[in-house]
All heavy atoms as atom14 arrays in JSON, in Angstrom:
{
  "sequence": "MGCGGSTKTVDREQNRIERIFNVKSVDDYITRIDKMIDRKKKGLSWK",
  "atom14_mask": [
    [1, 1, 1, 1, 1, 1, 1, 1, 0, 0, 0, 0, 0, 0],
    [1, 1, 1, 1, 0, 0, 0, 0, 0, 0, 0, 0, 0, 0],
    [1, 1, 1, 1, 1, 1, 0, 0, 0, 0, 0, 0, 0, 0],
    [1, 1, 1, 1, 0, 0, 0, 0, 0, 0, 0, 0, 0, 0],
    [1, 1, 1, 1, 0, 0, 0, 0, 0, 0, 0, 0, 0, 0],
    [1, 1, 1, 1, 1, 1, 0, 0, 0, 0, 0, 0, 0, 0],
    [1, 1, 1, 1, 1, 1, 1, 0, 0, 0, 0, 0, 0, 0],
    [1, 1, 1, 1, 1, 1, 1, 1, 1, 0, 0, 0, 0, 0],
    [1, 1, 1, 1, 1, 1, 1, 0, 0, 0, 0, 0, 0, 0],
    [1, 1, 1, 1, 1, 1, 1, 0, 0, 0, 0, 0, 0, 0],
    [1, 1, 1, 1, 1, 1, 1, 1, 0, 0, 0, 0, 0, 0],
    [1, 1, 1, 1, 1, 1, 1, 1, 1, 1, 1, 0, 0, 0],
    [1, 1, 1, 1, 1, 1, 1, 1, 1, 0, 0, 0, 0, 0],
    [1, 1, 1, 1, 1, 1, 1, 1, 1, 0, 0, 0, 0, 0],
    [1, 1, 1, 1, 1, 1, 1, 1, 0, 0, 0, 0, 0, 0],
    [1, 1, 1, 1, 1, 1, 1, 1, 1, 1, 1, 0, 0, 0],
    [1, 1, 1, 1, 1, 1, 1, 1, 0, 0, 0, 0, 0, 0],
    [1, 1, 1, 1, 1, 1, 1, 1, 1, 0, 0, 0, 0, 0],
    [1, 1, 1, 1, 1, 1, 1, 1, 1, 1, 1, 0, 0, 0],
    [1, 1, 1, 1, 1, 1, 1, 1, 0, 0, 0, 0, 0, 0],
    [1, 1, 1, 1, 1, 1, 1, 1, 1, 1, 1, 0, 0, 0],
    [1, 1, 1, 1, 1, 1, 1, 1, 0, 0, 0, 0, 0, 0],
    [1, 1, 1, 1, 1, 1, 1, 0, 0, 0, 0, 0, 0, 0],
    [1, 1, 1, 1, 1, 1, 1, 1, 1, 0, 0, 0, 0, 0],
    [1, 1, 1, 1, 1, 1, 0, 0, 0, 0, 0, 0, 0, 0],
    [1, 1, 1, 1, 1, 1, 1, 0, 0, 0, 0, 0, 0, 0],
    [1, 1, 1, 1, 1, 1, 1, 1, 0, 0, 0, 0, 0, 0],
    [1, 1, 1, 1, 1, 1, 1, 1, 0, 0, 0, 0, 0, 0],
    [1, 1, 1, 1, 1, 1, 1, 1, 1, 1, 1, 1, 0, 0],
    [1, 1, 1, 1, 1, 1, 1, 1, 0, 0, 0, 0, 0, 0],
    [1, 1, 1, 1, 1, 1, 1, 0, 0, 0, 0, 0, 0, 0],
    [1, 1, 1, 1, 1, 1, 1, 1, 1, 1, 1, 0, 0, 0],
    [1, 1, 1, 1, 1, 1, 1, 1, 0, 0, 0, 0, 0, 0],
    [1, 1, 1, 1, 1, 1, 1, 1, 0, 0, 0, 0, 0, 0],
    [1, 1, 1, 1, 1, 1, 1, 1, 1, 0, 0, 0, 0, 0],
    [1, 1, 1, 1, 1, 1, 1, 1, 0, 0, 0, 0, 0, 0],
    [1, 1, 1, 1, 1, 1, 1, 1, 0, 0, 0, 0, 0, 0],
    [1, 1, 1, 1, 1, 1, 1, 1, 0, 0, 0, 0, 0, 0],
    [1, 1, 1, 1, 1, 1, 1, 1, 1, 1, 1, 0, 0, 0],
    [1, 1, 1, 1, 1, 1, 1, 1, 1, 0, 0, 0, 0, 0],
    [1, 1, 1, 1, 1, 1, 1, 1, 1, 0, 0, 0, 0, 0],
    [1, 1, 1, 1, 1, 1, 1, 1, 1, 0, 0, 0, 0, 0],
    [1, 1, 1, 1, 0, 0, 0, 0, 0, 0, 0, 0, 0, 0],
    [1, 1, 1, 1, 1, 1, 1, 1, 0, 0, 0, 0, 0, 0],
    [1, 1, 1, 1, 1, 1, 0, 0, 0, 0, 0, 0, 0, 0],
    [1, 1, 1, 1, 1, 1, 1, 1, 1, 1, 1, 1, 1, 1],
    [1, 1, 1, 1, 1, 1, 1, 1, 1, 0, 0, 0, 0, 0]
  ],
  "atom14_positions": [
    [[75.69, 51.71, -16.75], [74.34, 51.53, -16.26], [73.44, 52.64, -16.81], [73.9, 53.71, -17.14], [74.31, 51.57, -14.73], [75.05, 50.43, -14.03], [74.3, 48.83, -14.25], [72.88, 48.95, -13.21], [0.0, 0.0, 0.0], [0.0, 0.0, 0.0], [0.0, 0.0, 0.0], [0.0, 0.0, 0.0], [0.0, 0.0, 0.0], [0.0, 0.0, 0.0]],
    [[72.19, 52.33, -16.87], [71.21, 53.31, -17.3], [70.73, 53.09, -18.72], [71.28, 52.29, -19.47], [0.0, 0.0, 0.0], [0.0, 0.0, 0.0], [0.0, 0.0, 0.0], [0.0, 0.0, 0.0], [0.0, 0.0, 0.0], [0.0, 0.0, 0.0], [0.0, 0.0, 0.0], [0.0, 0.0, 0.0], [0.0, 0.0, 0.0], [0.0, 0.0, 0.0]],
    [[69.68, 53.79, -19.05], [69.1, 53.68, -20.4], [70.11, 54.09, -21.45], [70.77, 55.11, -21.33], [67.88, 54.58, -20.5], [66.57, 54.17, -19.35], [0.0, 0.0, 0.0], [0.0, 0.0, 0.0], [0.0, 0.0, 0.0], [0.0, 0.0, 0.0], [0.0, 0.0, 0.0], [0.0, 0.0, 0.0], [0.0, 0.0, 0.0], [0.0, 0.0, 0.0]],
    [[70.23, 53.28, -22.48], [71.13, 53.61, -23.58], [72.59, 53.39, -23.26], [73.46, 53.65, -24.1], [0.0, 0.0, 0.0], [0.0, 0.0, 0.0], [0.0, 0.0, 0.0], [0.0, 0.0, 0.0], [0.0, 0.0, 0.0], [0.0, 0.0, 0.0], [0.0, 0.0, 0.0], [0.0, 0.0, 0.0], [0.0, 0.0, 0.0], [0.0, 0.0, 0.0]],
    [[72.91, 52.91, -22.06], [74.3, 52.68, -21.68], [74.85, 51.44, -22.36], [74.12, 50.63, -22.92], [0.0, 0.0, 0.0], [0.0, 0.0, 0.0], [0.0, 0.0, 0.0], [0.0, 0.0, 0.0], [0.0, 0.0, 0.0], [0.0, 0.0, 0.0], [0.0, 0.0, 0.0], [0.0, 0.0, 0.0], [0.0, 0.0, 0.0], [0.0, 0.0, 0.0]],
    [[76.16, 51.29, -22.31], [76.78, 50.1, -22.89], [77.96, 49.65, -22.05], [78.52, 50.43, -21.29], [77.23, 50.36, -24.33], [78.28, 51.29, -24.33], [0.0, 0.0, 0.0], [0.0, 0.0, 0.0], [0.0, 0.0, 0.0], [0.0, 0.0, 0.0], [0.0, 0.0, 0.0], [0.0, 0.0, 0.0], [0.0, 0.0, 0.0], [0.0, 0.0, 0.0]],
    [[78.29, 48.39, -22.2], [79.44, 47.8, -21.54], [80.34, 47.22, -22.63], [79.85, 46.6, -23.56], [79.0, 46.68, -20.58], [78.15, 47.23, -19.58], [80.19, 46.01, -19.91], [0.0, 0.0, 0.0], [0.0, 0.0, 0.0], [0.0, 0.0, 0.0], [0.0, 0.0, 0.0], [0.0, 0.0, 0.0], [0.0, 0.0, 0.0], [0.0, 0.0, 0.0]],
    [[81.62, 47.44, -22.52], [82.57, 46.87, -23.46], [83.34, 45.76, -22.77], [83.79, 45.92, -21.64], [83.55, 47.92, -23.97], [82.92, 48.97, -24.83], [83.95, 49.96, -25.3], [83.3, 51.07, -26.08], [84.25, 52.09, -26.49], [0.0, 0.0, 0.0], [0.0, 0.0, 0.0], [0.0, 0.0, 0.0], [0.0, 0.0, 0.0], [0.0, 0.0, 0.0]],
    [[83.47, 44.64, -23.45], [84.26, 43.53, -22.93], [85.37, 43.21, -23.93], [85.21, 43.43, -25.14], [83.41, 42.28, -22.69], [82.85, 41.83, -23.94], [82.29, 42.55, -21.71], [0.0, 0.0, 0.0], [0.0, 0.0, 0.0], [0.0, 0.0, 0.0], [0.0, 0.0, 0.0], [0.0, 0.0, 0.0], [0.0, 0.0, 0.0], [0.0, 0.0, 0.0]],
    [[86.47, 42.7, -23.44], [87.6, 42.35, -24.28], [87.79, 40.84, -24.23], [87.93, 40.26, -23.16], [88.9, 43.05, -23.81], [90.08, 42.62, -24.66], [88.72, 44.55, -23.82], [0.0, 0.0, 0.0], [0.0, 0.0, 0.0], [0.0, 0.0, 0.0], [0.0, 0.0, 0.0], [0.0, 0.0, 0.0], [0.0, 0.0, 0.0], [0.0, 0.0, 0.0]],
    [[87.75, 40.21, -25.39], [88.03, 38.79, -25.51], [89.47, 38.67, -25.98], [89.77, 38.84, -27.16], [87.07, 38.14, -26.5], [87.24, 36.63, -26.57], [88.32, 36.13, -26.2], [86.29, 35.97, -27.01], [0.0, 0.0, 0.0], [0.0, 0.0, 0.0], [0.0, 0.0, 0.0], [0.0, 0.0, 0.0], [0.0, 0.0, 0.0], [0.0, 0.0, 0.0]],
    [[90.36, 38.44, -25.04], [91.8, 38.41, -25.36], [92.18, 37.21, -26.22], [93.11, 37.28, -27.01], [92.63, 38.45, -24.09], [92.46, 39.76, -23.34], [93.35, 39.8, -22.1], [93.02, 40.91, -21.24], [93.49, 42.13, -21.39], [94.32, 42.4, -22.37], [93.15, 43.1, -20.55], [0.0, 0.0, 0.0], [0.0, 0.0, 0.0], [0.0, 0.0, 0.0]],
    [[91.45, 36.11, -26.08], [91.75, 34.92, -26.87], [91.47, 35.15, -28.35], [92.2, 34.66, -29.2], [90.94, 33.72, -26.35], [91.35, 33.28, -24.96], [90.45, 32.17, -24.43], [89.54, 31.74, -25.14], [90.67, 31.76, -23.28], [0.0, 0.0, 0.0], [0.0, 0.0, 0.0], [0.0, 0.0, 0.0], [0.0, 0.0, 0.0], [0.0, 0.0, 0.0]],
    [[90.39, 35.89, -28.65], [90.03, 36.15, -30.04], [90.44, 37.55, -30.48], [90.15, 37.95, -31.61], [88.54, 35.94, -30.24], [88.13, 34.51, -30.02], [86.65, 34.29, -30.32], [86.0, 35.12, -30.95], [86.13, 33.17, -29.89], [0.0, 0.0, 0.0], [0.0, 0.0, 0.0], [0.0, 0.0, 0.0], [0.0, 0.0, 0.0], [0.0, 0.0, 0.0]],
    [[91.08, 38.31, -29.57], [91.56, 39.66, -29.86], [90.44, 40.55, -30.43], [90.58, 41.13, -31.51], [92.75, 39.62, -30.82], [93.47, 40.94, -30.86], [93.5, 41.66, -29.87], [94.06, 41.26, -31.99], [0.0, 0.0, 0.0], [0.0, 0.0, 0.0], [0.0, 0.0, 0.0], [0.0, 0.0, 0.0], [0.0, 0.0, 0.0], [0.0, 0.0, 0.0]],
    [[89.32, 40.62, -29.69], [88.23, 41.46, -30.14], [87.49, 42.09, -28.97], [87.55, 41.6, -27.85], [87.26, 40.71, -31.04], [86.5, 39.61, -30.38], [85.67, 38.85, -31.37], [84.26, 39.0, -31.04], [83.28, 38.45, -31.66], [83.52, 37.71, -32.72], [82.05, 38.62, -31.3], [0.0, 0.0, 0.0], [0.0, 0.0, 0.0], [0.0, 0.0, 0.0]],
    [[86.83, 43.19, -29.25], [86.04, 43.92, -28.26], [84.57, 43.71, -28.6], [84.17, 43.81, -29.76], [86.37, 45.42, -28.27], [87.82, 45.63, -27.85], [85.42, 46.2, -27.36], [88.3, 47.06, -28.0], [0.0, 0.0, 0.0], [0.0, 0.0, 0.0], [0.0, 0.0, 0.0], [0.0, 0.0, 0.0], [0.0, 0.0, 0.0], [0.0, 0.0, 0.0]],
    [[83.75, 43.43, -27.58], [82.32, 43.29, -27.78], [81.6, 44.32, -26.94], [82.05, 44.68, -25.86], [81.87, 41.89, -27.39], [82.44, 40.81, -28.27], [81.87, 39.44, -27.96], [80.72, 39.37, -27.49], [82.59, 38.47, -28.18], [0.0, 0.0, 0.0], [0.0, 0.0, 0.0], [0.0, 0.0, 0.0], [0.0, 0.0, 0.0], [0.0, 0.0, 0.0]],
    [[80.47, 44.79, -27.44], [79.66, 45.76, -26.71], [78.32, 45.12, -26.36], [77.73, 44.43, -27.17], [79.43, 47.01, -27.55], [80.68, 47.81, -27.76], [80.36, 49.07, -28.56], [81.58, 49.82, -28.81], [82.32, 49.69, -29.9], [81.97, 48.86, -30.84], [83.42, 50.4, -30.05], [0.0, 0.0, 0.0], [0.0, 0.0, 0.0], [0.0, 0.0, 0.0]],
    [[77.87, 45.4, -25.14], [76.57, 44.93, -24.67], [75.77, 46.19, -24.34], [76.14, 46.95, -23.45], [76.7, 44.03, -23.43], [77.65, 42.87, -23.72], [75.34, 43.53, -22.98], [78.07, 42.1, -22.49], [0.0, 0.0, 0.0], [0.0, 0.0, 0.0], [0.0, 0.0, 0.0], [0.0, 0.0, 0.0], [0.0, 0.0, 0.0], [0.0, 0.0, 0.0]],
    [[74.68, 46.42, -25.08], [73.92, 47.65, -24.95], [72.68, 47.48, -24.07], [72.06, 46.42, -24.06], [73.46, 48.14, -26.33], [74.58, 48.55, -27.22], [75.12, 47.68, -28.14], [75.12, 49.81, -27.12], [76.17, 48.06, -28.96], [76.17, 50.21, -27.93], [76.69, 49.33, -28.85], [0.0, 0.0, 0.0], [0.0, 0.0, 0.0], [0.0, 0.0, 0.0]],
    [[72.32, 48.54, -23.37], [71.04, 48.62, -22.66], [70.02, 49.24, -23.6], [70.38, 50.01, -24.49], [71.14, 49.51, -21.42], [71.98, 48.9, -20.33], [72.3, 47.73, -20.37], [72.34, 49.71, -19.36], [0.0, 0.0, 0.0], [0.0, 0.0, 0.0], [0.0, 0.0, 0.0], [0.0, 0.0, 0.0], [0.0, 0.0, 0.0], [0.0, 0.0, 0.0]],
    [[68.75, 48.93, -23.39], [67.69, 49.54, -24.19], [67.59, 51.02, -23.86], [67.98, 51.45, -22.77], [66.33, 48.83, -23.96], [66.38, 47.41, -24.46], [65.93, 48.87, -22.5], [0.0, 0.0, 0.0], [0.0, 0.0, 0.0], [0.0, 0.0, 0.0], [0.0, 0.0, 0.0], [0.0, 0.0, 0.0], [0.0, 0.0, 0.0], [0.0, 0.0, 0.0]],
    [[67.07, 51.82, -24.77], [66.99, 53.27, -24.57], [65.7, 53.71, -23.9], [65.67, 54.74, -23.24], [67.14, 53.99, -25.91], [68.53, 53.84, -26.48], [68.67, 54.6, -27.78], [70.08, 54.42, -28.33], [70.26, 55.17, -29.57], [0.0, 0.0, 0.0], [0.0, 0.0, 0.0], [0.0, 0.0, 0.0], [0.0, 0.0, 0.0], [0.0, 0.0, 0.0]],
    [[64.63, 52.96, -24.07], [63.33, 53.33, -23.49], [63.33, 53.11, -21.98], [63.71, 52.04, -21.49], [62.23, 52.48, -24.13], [61.05, 52.54, -23.37], [0.0, 0.0, 0.0], [0.0, 0.0, 0.0], [0.0, 0.0, 0.0], [0.0, 0.0, 0.0], [0.0, 0.0, 0.0], [0.0, 0.0, 0.0], [0.0, 0.0, 0.0], [0.0, 0.0, 0.0]],
    [[62.91, 54.11, -21.22], [62.88, 54.0, -19.76], [61.94, 52.87, -19.32], [62.29, 52.08, -18.45], [62.45, 55.34, -19.11], [62.28, 55.19, -17.61], [63.44, 56.43, -19.44], [0.0, 0.0, 0.0], [0.0, 0.0, 0.0], [0.0, 0.0, 0.0], [0.0, 0.0, 0.0], [0.0, 0.0, 0.0], [0.0, 0.0, 0.0], [0.0, 0.0, 0.0]],
    [[60.76, 52.78, -19.94], [59.82, 51.73, -19.58], [60.4, 50.34, -19.85], [60.3, 49.44, -19.02], [58.49, 51.89, -20.33], [57.72, 53.13, -19.88], [57.88, 53.53, -18.71], [56.96, 53.68, -20.7], [0.0, 0.0, 0.0], [0.0, 0.0, 0.0], [0.0, 0.0, 0.0], [0.0, 0.0, 0.0], [0.0, 0.0, 0.0], [0.0, 0.0, 0.0]],
    [[61.02, 50.16, -21.03], [61.65, 48.88, -21.36], [62.81, 48.59, -20.41], [63.01, 47.45, -19.99], [62.15, 48.86, -22.8], [61.03, 48.78, -23.81], [59.91, 48.39, -23.44], [61.29, 49.1, -24.99], [0.0, 0.0, 0.0], [0.0, 0.0, 0.0], [0.0, 0.0, 0.0], [0.0, 0.0, 0.0], [0.0, 0.0, 0.0], [0.0, 0.0, 0.0]],
    [[63.56, 49.62, -20.08], [64.71, 49.44, -19.17], [64.24, 48.91, -17.82], [64.82, 47.98, -17.28], [65.44, 50.77, -19.01], [66.64, 50.69, -18.1], [67.85, 50.2, -18.57], [66.57, 51.1, -16.78], [68.96, 50.12, -17.75], [67.67, 51.03, -15.94], [68.86, 50.53, -16.44], [69.94, 50.46, -15.6], [0.0, 0.0, 0.0], [0.0, 0.0, 0.0]],
    [[63.18, 49.5, -17.29], [62.67, 49.09, -15.98], [62.16, 47.65, -16.01], [62.44, 46.87, -15.12], [61.57, 50.07, -15.51], [62.2, 51.42, -15.18], [60.83, 49.51, -14.28], [61.2, 52.53, -14.95], [0.0, 0.0, 0.0], [0.0, 0.0, 0.0], [0.0, 0.0, 0.0], [0.0, 0.0, 0.0], [0.0, 0.0, 0.0], [0.0, 0.0, 0.0]],
    [[61.43, 47.28, -17.07], [60.86, 45.93, -17.12], [61.87, 44.86, -17.5], [61.68, 43.7, -17.18], [59.67, 45.87, -18.1], [60.1, 46.26, -19.4], [58.54, 46.77, -17.64], [0.0, 0.0, 0.0], [0.0, 0.0, 0.0], [0.0, 0.0, 0.0], [0.0, 0.0, 0.0], [0.0, 0.0, 0.0], [0.0, 0.0, 0.0], [0.0, 0.0, 0.0]],
    [[62.99, 45.25, -18.15], [63.96, 44.26, -18.63], [65.3, 44.31, -17.91], [66.25, 43.66, -18.34], [64.17, 44.46, -20.13], [62.9, 44.22, -20.93], [63.03, 44.59, -22.38], [64.16, 43.92, -23.0], [64.62, 44.23, -24.21], [64.05, 45.2, -24.91], [65.64, 43.6, -24.72], [0.0, 0.0, 0.0], [0.0, 0.0, 0.0], [0.0, 0.0, 0.0]],
    [[65.41, 45.04, -16.82], [66.7, 45.23, -16.15], [67.35, 43.9, -15.76], [68.56, 43.73, -15.92], [66.57, 46.18, -14.93], [67.96, 46.48, -14.34], [65.67, 45.59, -13.86], [68.82, 47.34, -15.19], [0.0, 0.0, 0.0], [0.0, 0.0, 0.0], [0.0, 0.0, 0.0], [0.0, 0.0, 0.0], [0.0, 0.0, 0.0], [0.0, 0.0, 0.0]],
    [[66.57, 42.94, -15.27], [67.16, 41.66, -14.86], [67.79, 40.93, -16.04], [68.87, 40.34, -15.91], [66.11, 40.78, -14.19], [65.67, 41.34, -12.85], [66.49, 42.0, -12.17], [64.51, 41.12, -12.47], [0.0, 0.0, 0.0], [0.0, 0.0, 0.0], [0.0, 0.0, 0.0], [0.0, 0.0, 0.0], [0.0, 0.0, 0.0], [0.0, 0.0, 0.0]],
    [[67.15, 40.97, -17.2], [67.71, 40.31, -18.39], [68.99, 40.99, -18.84], [69.95, 40.33, -19.24], [66.68, 40.31, -19.52], [65.52, 39.39, -19.26], [64.54, 39.41, -20.41], [63.34, 38.52, -20.09], [62.37, 38.51, -21.19], [0.0, 0.0, 0.0], [0.0, 0.0, 0.0], [0.0, 0.0, 0.0], [0.0, 0.0, 0.0], [0.0, 0.0, 0.0]],
    [[69.02, 42.32, -18.77], [70.22, 43.04, -19.18], [71.39, 42.76, -18.23], [72.53, 42.59, -18.66], [69.94, 44.54, -19.29], [69.07, 44.88, -20.48], [68.79, 46.64, -20.67], [67.54, 46.88, -19.42], [0.0, 0.0, 0.0], [0.0, 0.0, 0.0], [0.0, 0.0, 0.0], [0.0, 0.0, 0.0], [0.0, 0.0, 0.0], [0.0, 0.0, 0.0]],
    [[71.11, 42.68, -16.94], [72.16, 42.38, -15.96], [72.71, 40.98, -16.22], [73.93, 40.78, -16.2], [71.63, 42.52, -14.53], [71.37, 44.0, -14.22], [72.6, 41.91, -13.52], [70.66, 44.24, -12.91], [0.0, 0.0, 0.0], [0.0, 0.0, 0.0], [0.0, 0.0, 0.0], [0.0, 0.0, 0.0], [0.0, 0.0, 0.0], [0.0, 0.0, 0.0]],
    [[71.84, 40.01, -16.48], [72.3, 38.65, -16.76], [73.19, 38.61, -18.0], [74.22, 37.94, -18.02], [71.12, 37.71, -16.94], [70.42, 37.39, -15.63], [71.03, 37.57, -14.55], [69.25, 36.94, -15.69], [0.0, 0.0, 0.0], [0.0, 0.0, 0.0], [0.0, 0.0, 0.0], [0.0, 0.0, 0.0], [0.0, 0.0, 0.0], [0.0, 0.0, 0.0]],
    [[72.79, 39.35, -19.07], [73.62, 39.4, -20.29], [75.0, 39.95, -19.99], [76.01, 39.45, -20.48], [72.95, 40.29, -21.33], [71.96, 39.61, -22.2], [71.55, 40.4, -23.43], [72.06, 41.74, -23.51], [71.34, 42.82, -23.74], [70.05, 42.74, -23.88], [71.9, 44.02, -23.84], [0.0, 0.0, 0.0], [0.0, 0.0, 0.0], [0.0, 0.0, 0.0]],
    [[75.05, 40.99, -19.17], [76.33, 41.61, -18.86], [77.19, 40.7, -17.99], [78.4, 40.62, -18.17], [76.13, 42.98, -18.23], [75.6, 43.95, -19.25], [75.5, 45.34, -18.73], [74.92, 46.22, -19.83], [75.32, 47.58, -19.74], [0.0, 0.0, 0.0], [0.0, 0.0, 0.0], [0.0, 0.0, 0.0], [0.0, 0.0, 0.0], [0.0, 0.0, 0.0]],
    [[76.56, 40.01, -17.05], [77.33, 39.08, -16.21], [77.95, 37.98, -17.07], [79.1, 37.61, -16.87], [76.43, 38.44, -15.16], [76.14, 39.35, -14.0], [75.27, 38.65, -12.98], [74.95, 39.55, -11.8], [74.06, 38.87, -10.84], [0.0, 0.0, 0.0], [0.0, 0.0, 0.0], [0.0, 0.0, 0.0], [0.0, 0.0, 0.0], [0.0, 0.0, 0.0]],
    [[77.21, 37.46, -18.04], [77.74, 36.44, -18.94], [78.89, 37.0, -19.78], [79.89, 36.33, -20.0], [76.65, 35.9, -19.83], [75.66, 35.03, -19.12], [74.55, 34.58, -20.04], [73.48, 33.83, -19.24], [72.3, 33.52, -20.06], [0.0, 0.0, 0.0], [0.0, 0.0, 0.0], [0.0, 0.0, 0.0], [0.0, 0.0, 0.0], [0.0, 0.0, 0.0]],
    [[78.74, 38.23, -20.25], [79.78, 38.85, -21.05], [81.03, 39.18, -20.27], [82.12, 39.24, -20.81], [0.0, 0.0, 0.0], [0.0, 0.0, 0.0], [0.0, 0.0, 0.0], [0.0, 0.0, 0.0], [0.0, 0.0, 0.0], [0.0, 0.0, 0.0], [0.0, 0.0, 0.0], [0.0, 0.0, 0.0], [0.0, 0.0, 0.0], [0.0, 0.0, 0.0]],
    [[80.89, 39.38, -18.96], [82.03, 39.75, -18.12], [82.64, 38.57, -17.37], [83.61, 38.73, -16.67], [81.61, 40.82, -17.1], [81.21, 42.16, -17.71], [80.63, 43.06, -16.62], [82.39, 42.82, -18.38], [0.0, 0.0, 0.0], [0.0, 0.0, 0.0], [0.0, 0.0, 0.0], [0.0, 0.0, 0.0], [0.0, 0.0, 0.0], [0.0, 0.0, 0.0]],
    [[82.04, 37.38, -17.52], [82.55, 36.23, -16.76], [83.94, 35.84, -17.23], [84.28, 35.94, -18.4], [81.59, 35.05, -16.89], [81.55, 34.6, -18.23], [0.0, 0.0, 0.0], [0.0, 0.0, 0.0], [0.0, 0.0, 0.0], [0.0, 0.0, 0.0], [0.0, 0.0, 0.0], [0.0, 0.0, 0.0], [0.0, 0.0, 0.0], [0.0, 0.0, 0.0]],
    [[84.76, 35.44, -16.28], [86.13, 35.01, -16.58], [86.12, 33.6, -17.08], [85.4, 32.76, -16.62], [87.0, 35.09, -15.31], [87.14, 36.49, -14.84], [86.41, 37.1, -13.88], [88.03, 37.48, -15.33], [86.8, 38.4, -13.72], [87.8, 38.66, -14.59], [89.02, 37.48, -16.31], [88.52, 39.83, -14.81], [89.72, 38.64, -16.53], [89.47, 39.78, -15.79]],
    [[86.98, 33.35, -18.04], [87.09, 31.99, -18.62], [88.15, 31.21, -17.91], [89.1, 31.69, -17.43], [87.41, 32.07, -20.11], [86.27, 32.68, -20.88], [86.6, 32.71, -22.34], [85.44, 33.33, -23.09], [85.68, 33.38, -24.5], [0.0, 0.0, 0.0], [0.0, 0.0, 0.0], [0.0, 0.0, 0.0], [0.0, 0.0, 0.0], [0.0, 0.0, 0.0]]
  ]
}
């Protein structure tokens, strides 16, 4: 969480790691937090 933070997800079926990054600007982070949370939820969802 936080500006410039990232989340790593593991796709075991394709044997690869993906990173989902947060924006670095504090103003952008505040205005786009909901979109970033949605992206991370999609990346972390179980198949």
